[in-house]
N, C-alpha and C positions, 0 to 999 in steps of 0.2 A: 659216473654222476653226471647225470644229463646234462647238458646244457639246452639256454632258451637260441633259437638261430637268429639271427639279424631279423629275418623278415617277420620274427613276432613284436618288433617297433617299427610301423610304420613309417615311413619318413615323409616331410612333409610335402605337397606339393612344389614341384623343382623349381625355382626362380633364378633369375640370371646371377651370375656370380658378384657383379659388380653392385647389386642391391643389394645381394646377402652380406656381402665384407663390409657395405656401407652400416651395419647394423653395430658394427665397433666401435663407431663414431663416438658413441659418448664413453668410453673406457677410456681412446685416445683423446679425449680431449683436453683433460687436465694436463698433460703432457705435448700438446699440439704445438708449444713454442717450441723445442726442442727436436723436435721429430721435424717441422717445419725448417729449423736452421739446419736440420742434419742433411735434408734434404735440397737445399740450397747451396749447403757446401760441396756436397756431391755433384752436381750440376756445373756449379763452378772448375771443379776438379775435372770436371771430364771435357768441360771447351776449354780446359787447359790445351787436354791432349790435341785437341784438333787445331790450335797454333803451331804442333811441332809442325807440320806440311807447309806449313808459311814460311816458317823461318827456312824449309830446305828450297822452296823455290827459290827466296831473296839470296839463298848461297849457292845453288846452282848455276843459276843466272847472272848472276853478280862476283863475288870473290872464285867461286871456282873458273866461272867462265873467263875472269880477267886475270887470271892467275896470282889472286892477291891473298897469301898463307894468311895475312893478319886478319882479314875479312873470315876469313876459313875457322881460325883462330875464336871467332867473336861469336860467331854462329855456334857454335861447340861449346861455348860458355853457356847461351841461351836457352839451348836445346837441354843443357845439364843443368840449368836452375830452372824451367820450366818442370822438368822431372822430378827434381825435388819438390817444387811446390804442388805437386799433382799428389806426391807420394803423401807429404804432410795433410792435406787437407780431405784424404780419405782416411787417414788416421783419424784426425779431428772428428769427421762423420762417425764412426764406431765408436768412438768416445761418448760423444753427442747422444747416442741412441740407446746405449748398453743399459744405464741405470734409469729410466724411466721407461723403458720398453718391459724389464723386471718386475719394474713397479706396477705396468699395466697388466701383465700375467699373474701377479700376487693376486693384485684387489678381483679378476676376474675369477680367481680361484677361489677365492674366498667369499666374492658373491653365490658363485654358485653352491659351495658348502652351506651356507646360509640357507638358500635355497632348500635345498633337499631337506635340511630340516624341518622345513614349514609346511612339504606337500604332504599330503592326504595319504593313509597307511595303504589306500588303494592304488596308490601311482606308484609306491614301493614292491607292493604286489606284482604288477605286473612287469617291472622293468627288472631284467638281470643286474647285478649287482657288477659284474664285471663291465656291462655297458655301460654304466656310471662312474665306472675307476676309470676305464680311457678315456672319456670327454672329460673328468678331470686332470688329466696328466698327459697323455699323447696328442689330444688335440689341444689344448692349450699350448704347447710345446711348438706344435706346427703354427698355430697364431704366431706364437713369439715371435719365430723364425722369420716368418712373410712378413709382420712388421717390421724387424731388424734389415732384412736384404730384398726381398721379391717386391714389395711396395715402392720402397725408394727409387729401384734400380729400373722399374718399369716405366717410373718415370723419368730418372735419370736418363737413361738408355732411348726414350722416345724423344726427349728433349735432343740429347746427340744426334740422335738420326735425322733429324730436322734439321738443326745446324749444319749437319756436316752435308747433306743433300743441299742445302743452298750455297755453302760453299763452293762444292763441285760443279753446280749449274753456272757461278759464278766465273771458275775458272774457265770451263766448257761446256758450251750448254747441250751440243750432240753428244759427245761421251757422257755426261747428266741423264742423259734420256736411255741410253744405254745400261748405266748401272739401276736405275727405275724399271728397267722392263720386270725384272722377276717379281716387283712389288706384287702385282696383282694374283699371282697362282698360292705368294707365299700369305697374303689375306685370307685367300678361299680357304686354305689346307688348314688356319690355326682356328679358324670360325669351324668346322668341322670337326676338328680335334678337342675342341673344348670341352662338346656336348660327351664323346666316348669315352675321355679321359675323365672327364668328371665321374660317369657313372660307375667306373673302376674304382676311383678315389671312394668312393662311399663306400661301393661292397666293400675295399681292403679295410678301412677303418670299422665298419661293423664287424669285419669278421674277427678285426683285434680284441674287440671287446666282446668277441665270443670266448676268444681264446686266454683273454683277461678271467672270465666267469669260471674256465675250468681249471685254470690253475688256483685261483682262490677258491674253490670249491673242495681240490684235491689237498690244497695245505690244512683249510679247516676240519675237514673232512680222512684226516690221515690215519685216525686210529681206526677209523671203516676199512679203510681201504687196506690196513696191514693186518686187521683183524679176520677179515674175508682172502687174506692171499688176492684182491683186486689191482696189484701195481702193474702185474702188466697188462690186462684190458685198459686200465686208466691211461696207462703208457700210451696205446695204439688210438685211442680215441682222440689222445691230443697229438699224434704227430697225424692226423689224419685232417685234422683242423687246421692245423702248422702245414700241411703238405696244397689243403685249398687256399690257404693263405698266401703260399708261395706261388702258386698257380697263377695267382691273381695280379701279384708283385709282380711276375714275368710279364704278364698280359700288359698291364703299365709301363715295362721297361718296354718292351716291342712297339709299343703304338709311341713313345717317347724317341726312341732310336729313329722310326719311320721318319716323324718330323722334326727330328734335328737332324738328321740326312737331309731329307729336299731343302732345309733351310739352310746347309751350308754349302752344297752342288749350286743351287741357284747362285747364289751371290760369286762363287769362284767362277763359273761358267761367265757373270756377266763383266766380273773384274778381266779376266782372261781375255773376252772380248774387248774390252778398252783398252787394255793393255797393246793388242796387236792391233788396232783402229788408231790409237793414239803414236803409237810408232811410226804408223806410214804416215801420218802427219805429219809428224817431226822430219821425217826423212824428207818430203815434198816443204819444208821451212812453212807449211801453214801452223804448227804449233811449237810454242819454246818447250826447250828440253827441262827446263823448271817447271811450267807449267806441269807439264805431264807428271814430271814427280813429287810435286805437288798434290796433282789430283791420285796418281795412285796411292798415296802415302795416307791419303785421307781414306779414298776407299776399305784401306786396310785396317784403318784406327776400327770404322764402322761394323768391321768382320766381329769383334766380339759383342758389342750390341747388338747386332741383328741376331748373331747364332743363339746369343743366352736369350734371347725372347722365348724358345722351345721350352726351356729350362724354367724360366721363370713363370710362363703360364702353367706349365704343369703345376708349379710349386702353389701360385695362384689358385688353380682349382683345388687342391688339398685342402689348402687355407677356408676357400670356402665351403669345402665341405664337413669341414671341422667346426665353420659356424654355426652349420647346421645341423649337426649336431648337440653343440652347445646348447642352441635356443630350444630347442626341440625340449630340453629339460626347462627352462627358465622359462618359455612361454608358460608352461603347464601351471593350471592354475593351483596356488597355494590355500592352504584350509582356511586364512582369513576372508580371503575370497572366495572361496566355494560356501562358506559356511556360513558368514556374519550374515552377507546379505540377505540369506534364508531366514535367518534367526529376528532379521528385520521386520521381512514380510508377515511372519509369525506373531512377533510383539505387536504389529501393529492391527490385529483383529483379535488377539489374545482375551480371553474370557479372565474372569478375577481370579485370582488364584486360588480362593476357597473352593472353587469350581471343581481342580483338581486334589484337594486335598489338602490340609492344611501342616502337613509335615513329613517326613522321610524321605523313603526314595520311591517314583511310582511310575510304574509304565500305562499309559493308556491308547490303548489299541495299536500296539506298536507292530509296524510291520516294516521288512526290511530285504531287500533283493538286493545282491552283489552287482554293480554296475556292470560289470564284463559279463553278465550270465546271458546266456543264448534267450533268444526271446521263447515267451510260451514257459519258459519253467516256470515251476513255483516259486515263491518266494521261500527265504529259511526261516524268517517267523512271520507269521500271520495273524496279526491282532493279538497281541499278547497284552494280558491285564496282570500289573501284579502291585501290590502294595506293602512297603516292606516300612513300618512305623518306625518313628525315632525311638533307635537305640535300642532298636532291634535286630539280630541277624539272624538272615534267614539263607536256608541251602539249596541250591539250583542240583537239582537230580534230572539226569535224563540218560537219555543211550548213546552210544560215541554216533559224532554226525548230526544230531538233533539241533545244535546251533546253540550250545550252550557259551561256548567261547565269543561266540559271536553276538549274542546278549551282552555281554559283558565289557564287552569292546564299545558298545552303542552308548554305556554312558559317560565314559571320558571322551566322548564324540573321536574315536579314532577310525569309525566310521559316522554315516550319516544316517539317519532312519530313514526310509523311504517315505513313509506318511507313521502318524498317532506323534507323541509325546513323550515326552521323559519329563517328570518335576524332580526336583531335588528342594523340602521343605517349600514345597505349592511353588516354587519359580521352574519356566522353561527352559532347560538347558542351554538353547539357541537362544534367547535369550541374554549370555552370560559372555562375555570373550573366552577364548579358551585359556585364557591363563588365569582368570577368575576361577573355571569350571575346574581346572586340574589343582587348584589350591585347594581345592574342599572334596576332590577324590583321588584316594590313593588307590595303586593297581600292583599287586603280586601277581606275574603273568605263569602260567603253568611251566614256559621254557624256561628257566632263570636266564637273564643275560647281562655278564658283567663285562666291564670296560678293560682295561688298561692301563689300569689306576689303581691307588691302594684300594685296600680292605674299607678304611674309612672314609676315602670320597666316594667308594660306591656304594654305601651305607646313607652316606649323607646329600646324596643325590634326592633323596626322597623330601628332603627339609629346607625350609627358608638358607638365607646365607646366612641368618645368625644362628643355626643351629652350630654345637660345637660337642665336647667330649662327654656332658653328662648326658646331652639328647641320645647320641653312640651309643655311648655304655648300656642305659637304658635298652634303646631297641635290639641291643644286640642281644639281652637279656631275655626279652621278651621271645627272641626268636631261639635260644636256647643255641647260641652261637659264639659258646666262650672258646672255644677252639683258635677264633681270633686272635685271642691275647697270646697265645701257646705258640704263634708261627715266630717265624725269626726276628721279623719287626715289629712284633706285635698288630694293632691296626695300622700301621704304613708301610705293611708290606705288599709290594706288588704281587697281584694278582695273575698278572698275566692275560694275551689274549682270550676273548671269551670266557676266562676264570678257567680254563682249561687245567691248569692245576692246582683246580681245588676239585674234591668229589663233587657227584652228584651232589649229595644231602647236603653238603656245607654250602655250594651254589646256592642251591634254594633257601636254606636258613637268611643266608646276606640278603637273597633278595625279598622274603620277608620284612627282614627287619628293614628293609629301604622302605616297603608300605608301609610301618607301623612309627619308625622315626620322627614322620611331621605332625604324629598326632588328628589323623583326617577325621574330620565328621561324617566323611563316608568312605568305608573300605572295601576293594572288590578282592578277592583271593580267587585264582581260578587254580582249582587242585593244588593249591600251596604245600602240602604235607607227602607227595605222592612217591618222594624221593627216599624219605626217611624212614629209619628199621624201627619197630614199636617201641623199643624205650623211649628213642628220644621223641618220636610221634609223642607220646604221651606225655614227656616232658613239655612240651610245647605247645601241644593242647591246654595242658593247663597255665601255662603263663599268657597264652592267647587269649583264653574265658576274660581273663581282668582287662583286657585292651577293647573285647568286642563288647562289653559291659557299658563303655565308651563312647560308641561310635554305633553308626547303622551302616551293619556289614550282608552285603552278599555271597556268599560263596560258593565258588563251584564244586561239587564233592562225587567221590565216586564210591567210596567206602563207608561203612555205619560210624567207624571212629570220627571220620569228618564230620558226616554227619548231624552227631549228636553234639557238635561244636554251636549250632545252631537252636535259636529257638522254636522255629518254625521251618518246614521242609517242603519246595515248590516242586511239581515236578513238569518237566518240561517235554512235551510229545506233537508230532505234529505240526511244528511251529507253533504252537498255542499252550500257556497253561493249562494243564487237564485238571490237576490235583494241588491243592494245599493244605497242610495241617501237620501234628508233629511225626515224626519219626514213626512213632509206636500206632498212631492212626491209622498211617498211611499202609503201614506194613499190613495191618488187619481189613483196613477197607479197599484199597485198590491192588491188585494183583498187576500190573505193571509194575508199580514201585517194587512189590514184594521180589518180583522175579529181577529186577533189576539189583534190587540189594543181596539177593540169596547164593551170589556167586561168590560176598565177602563174609556174609553171614554165615554161620555157622551151621543153619539149622535150614528146612525148606517154607516156605508162606504158608505150608498145607497144614505144619507143626501147628502144635498146641498154643493157640491164641494168645495173645499180651493180654496182660491185666488189665480191665477196664479202669480207667485213673479217677474216674467220678465214683466207681463205687466198689474200688479196691484199692486199699493202699499201695503206691509205687514201692517197690522192692529199694532196701539202699544199694545205694551206687556201690561196686564196687572199686575197693581202695587204691588210689593211684600208684602203679608199679613202680617199685624205688627204682632208680636208671642203674644199669649194667655198669660192670666196672669196664668192659672192655666195648666200645663201641666204636662205628665208622670213622670215629674222631681221630682215633687211635692208629698212628699210619703204621706202626709196627704190626701190630694186630693183621690189618689189612693185608700188607704184605705177605703174613704167613697166611 
């Protein structure tokens, strides 16, 4: 199964890491007191470490030089107490940040999930699911780690280095300048490192998203992979992506190793030069031994803060790219912002409802082009005019790819019309909130999607919160989904991920039950019976006719049996409605419709013409077939 490369989702123009990371402030603000307190505690702990060289100076120039054992023991006790205090303060820092930063991560993940639910379908069509999943897991984990460690210690180490340099300059300014010598090349190297490592980190995180997409597709499509024996090719594709990611991570490691080597070597050379120069000055009596010991101890204390800067900068760059990736999703305009503003502008110049028709579902010159379609391509729908009267059901028929599913998706505003209007009982749908609209319109999609929940919970998703067992039983009865009561735990049985523990026909009937459970005023069914056997289909159709009598329905159909559920039929061709009439009328008068139905009809359209309903009496309908004793719902017979 192919995956969408990371380059399919273009990153925004690059900004500085600091400006990018500042976007995390709204999430950190609620816990800022504990975060700042933790940073302050860490700074105090780090500065306590700088007191130790001063104690050593006092010991060397005092008790040691004067051979005072009592003073030596006192100095040792001071060093011990300083070490214990430093350890306790660092432990307190970790305790202070653990809980609030876990809360920040949870809040960011919840905000991302809520935002994903509000984004338009067009956004989800463009984005691979693995890219979204990696942003909600790996990237947020990186951000929590950054807030817990690198962010704090970039501040702590910066303050520690500044205080340490001041102490060294106060001890001896000449030796201090020797130590500061490597500072300029290190700063230049860090600036160059930031840009290159940022690009590598972004590439690696995008490749993680691609790898996640492959894994997710392989798990969801495991039946296809096994059925066609494609496990080796899938494993090969996974190894290639994994190898590409490994190569990127190795380039990151080499870049970080080069930076770390320079950052470690230059300070060591400076410390060695200071040791030689200081020893010469001590030998000449220009510097006390205690001052040299204190100076070198301070320099050695600063080794870790200086050497860790490369590691901290690397983590900061990864956090900055993770922040960019997170806000790429959060910055996408949700449906309310994309759709409601357009609705407001339409309402401002809207004509009276009577102009659009007094009731039912109506399309007024509807034109639709996908937002990502290449320039110059014709629209999928171009000037659709269609009126479904209140209480009427209409079948929508057309060739594969003619835009039937796209047309049905415009009614609940899963996509926005490019131009034209759609009205429900005379009201423009863009003048309603999406919550109001989707309370009026219920949809059953061609590909039934079930969630990892119980049968009852899946069905009742189509009703309000007040719906209960009575509505559930009625909906299951309409969809002929009585098999739900025979499951191990009845309607409380968990159906598993994507409902794959059920057959295709069972999933389709549960999706149909979900569509009708709320007794919607408008019902949109996208080929709802395609996976059913003929006996179950006949039983569902008989029950569904009662539902259609009380609602206004648009039914996408491919078979005559489904078409006959509707009062009238509309033919969609070339992006327009080219014919409207009854099934028998269109068979007799419209060659394209007759051709579409001929594959499922048992005779060619040129056979004996259908009787004229105005001059000849309609034939008696065939009796409803009796349900078969054995259907797809009998698991034993299915296995046989």
